[in-house]
N, C-alpha and C positions, 0 to 999 in steps of 0.2 A: 672490398679488399681490406686485408688485415691492417692494423696501424703499425706493426712492427716491421712492415716492408715497405720500401719507398718504391713509387711507380718506375717503371723501366723508362730510361732515357730515349728520347726521340732522337734517332741519328742525326737529323738536320737541325737540332736545337743548339743555337750558339752557346748556350750555358753549359753544354756538356763538354767539361775541359779534358775529357778522356779521348775525345774525337781528335785524331792526328791533325785535321785540317785546322781545328781551332788552337790546338796547343802550339802548333808551329806558327801561327800568325802572332804579330807583336799586338799589344793592347791597343785598342782603337784610338787612345788619346796620345800615342807615341808616334813620332814622325818615321816614315818609311822611306828609304832611299837606296839607290845603287851608287856605289863609289867605284870608279874605273881608274886605276892609275895607268896613263898613256906612256908608252915607251918614250923615253927622253922628252917627256912633257909633263903636263899638269895632272891633277886628280880632277876627273870629270864627275861632278855630283848631280844625280838626276833623281826626281821624284819629290815626295813630301819631306822636307827636312827643315831643321831649324839651326841657323848659324849664329853662334855666340862668341864673344870676346872672352878674355880671361876673367873679366869682371862679371860675366853673365849677362852682359848687355847684348840684346839681340842685334845682329848686323843684317839689314834688309838686302837680300841678294838680288831682288828685283826680277827674278824670273825663277822657273822650276828647274832649270839646268844651268849650273855654273862650272867654271874651270878655276880650280884652286891652285895657287903656286906651290911647287915642290922645289924649285931651284933656289928660292930665297932672294932672287934678284928683281922681282916684279916691283914697278913704281906704284902699283895700286892693291898691294897685299891687303887681305888675304887672296885676292883674285888674281889670275895670271893675266899677264899683259903680252905675252910672246917673247919676253927677254930671254927666256931659256934657250931659244934658238941662237941668239948671238953670244950667249955666255957659255956655249958649249956644255950645257948640262947633259949628262948621261945617267939614265937609270932605266931599268927593265920595267915591264909592265906587271911582273910578278915577283915574289920574293926570290932571292937568289938561293934560298934554302928553306925548306919547310919548317914552320915553328908550331908544331902541334901543342895544344894546351897542356897536355901532360908533361911535356918536357919544359914547360914554364916553372914548374914547382920541382925543384931538385932536392935529392936527399941531403941532409946536413953534411957538410965537408966535401961533397962532390963538386967538381968544376962544372960550370954551366957551358952552354954551346960556344959561348964568346971567350971562354978561357978564364973567367973570373970566378973566384970562389965566394960563395956567400958569406956574409958576416956571421960570426959564431958568438 
């Protein structure tokens, strides 16, 4: 084989980052999880995740599935203790409106979706 050509990548080779299966996977050293907002309830986190406080200190969740408080009333924050039911917390399980990434970056001087103008 000539030295100016690289060998063809083997389709199942994990080093081939052009393979869509590999490109769409997170790096092996990063946590992977599913976060599900429950209607009128907590965020359910399932999978391999790391929970840290604002100082970067790890919070031991004690399990691979946890419920995180969304109502702000839990006595065991960041975990849910069911207080949202008594507090009358209401929130959908999906955003009330889509927030595509392209709309997060507004043109200068143009109002954002929430009616605020970006600083000039």
